[in-house]
C-alpha positions as CSV (number, residue, x, y, z in Angstrom):
1,M,-41.9,28.2,-1.7
2,L,-41.0,30.8,-4.0
3,K,-38.0,32.9,-2.6
4,Y,-35.7,34.0,-5.6
5,I,-36.7,34.5,-8.8
6,N,-34.9,35.3,-11.8
7,I,-35.3,38.0,-14.0
8,D,-32.6,39.6,-16.5
9,N,-30.3,37.0,-15.7
10,E,-30.3,38.7,-12.1
11,I,-31.6,36.8,-9.4
12,K,-33.6,38.8,-6.6
13,K,-34.9,37.9,-3.3
14,L,-38.8,38.1,-2.9
15,T,-40.6,39.7,-0.3
16,D,-43.3,38.1,1.6
17,E,-45.5,40.9,-0.1
18,E,-44.3,39.4,-3.6
19,I,-44.4,36.1,-3.0
20,K,-48.3,36.3,-1.9
21,K,-48.6,38.5,-4.8
22,L,-47.5,35.8,-7.2
23,E,-49.4,33.1,-5.3
24,T,-52.7,35.4,-5.9
25,E,-52.3,35.8,-9.7
26,K,-51.8,32.2,-10.0
27,D,-54.8,30.9,-8.2
28,Y,-57.2,33.5,-9.9
29,K,-55.7,31.4,-13.1
30,Q,-56.2,28.3,-12.5
31,L,-60.0,29.4,-11.1
32,R,-61.1,30.7,-13.8
33,K,-59.4,28.2,-16.0
34,M,-62.0,25.9,-13.8
35,E,-64.9,27.5,-14.5
36,Y,-64.3,28.3,-18.5
37,G,-64.2,24.4,-18.7
38,T,-62.3,22.6,-21.2
39,L,-62.6,23.6,-25.0
40,S,-65.1,21.2,-25.9
41,Q,-67.2,22.5,-22.8
42,Q,-66.8,25.7,-24.1
43,I,-68.0,25.1,-27.8
44,E,-70.7,23.2,-26.5
45,F,-72.1,25.9,-24.6
46,I,-71.6,28.2,-27.6
47,T,-73.4,25.7,-30.0
48,E,-76.2,25.1,-27.3
49,N,-76.5,29.2,-26.1
50,G,-75.2,31.2,-28.6
51,V,-71.7,33.2,-28.9
52,E,-73.2,36.5,-26.9
53,A,-73.9,34.0,-24.2
54,W,-70.6,32.5,-23.9
55,Q,-69.2,36.4,-24.1
56,Q,-71.4,37.3,-21.0
57,K,-70.3,34.1,-19.1
58,V,-66.7,34.9,-19.7
59,R,-67.2,38.8,-18.4
60,D,-69.0,37.1,-15.4
61,I,-66.2,34.5,-14.7
62,K,-63.4,37.5,-14.7
63,A,-65.5,39.5,-12.6
64,K,-65.7,36.8,-9.9
65,H,-62.2,36.4,-10.1
66,P,-60.4,39.7,-11.4
67,K,-57.0,39.5,-12.2
68,P,-54.8,41.2,-9.9
69,K,-51.9,43.7,-10.2
70,T,-49.2,42.6,-11.3
71,L,-45.9,43.2,-9.7
72,T,-44.5,46.0,-11.4
73,A,-40.3,45.6,-10.8
74,I,-39.0,43.3,-8.8
């Protein structure tokens, strides 16, 4: 498990809360990526349904898996 992070050549020990935030951020990105599909799947979706439908799909995915508040200073 990640315990330390290097920022601007300074090593800082992360708190349990900071570790959880970083893990959550990683999770939301993976979940979104899985739902978006591959680039070819996205192009196929646009071809079959139009750009507006794809844009709505992206908005729905982002609402389902919102971006967490990032760490401000660690």
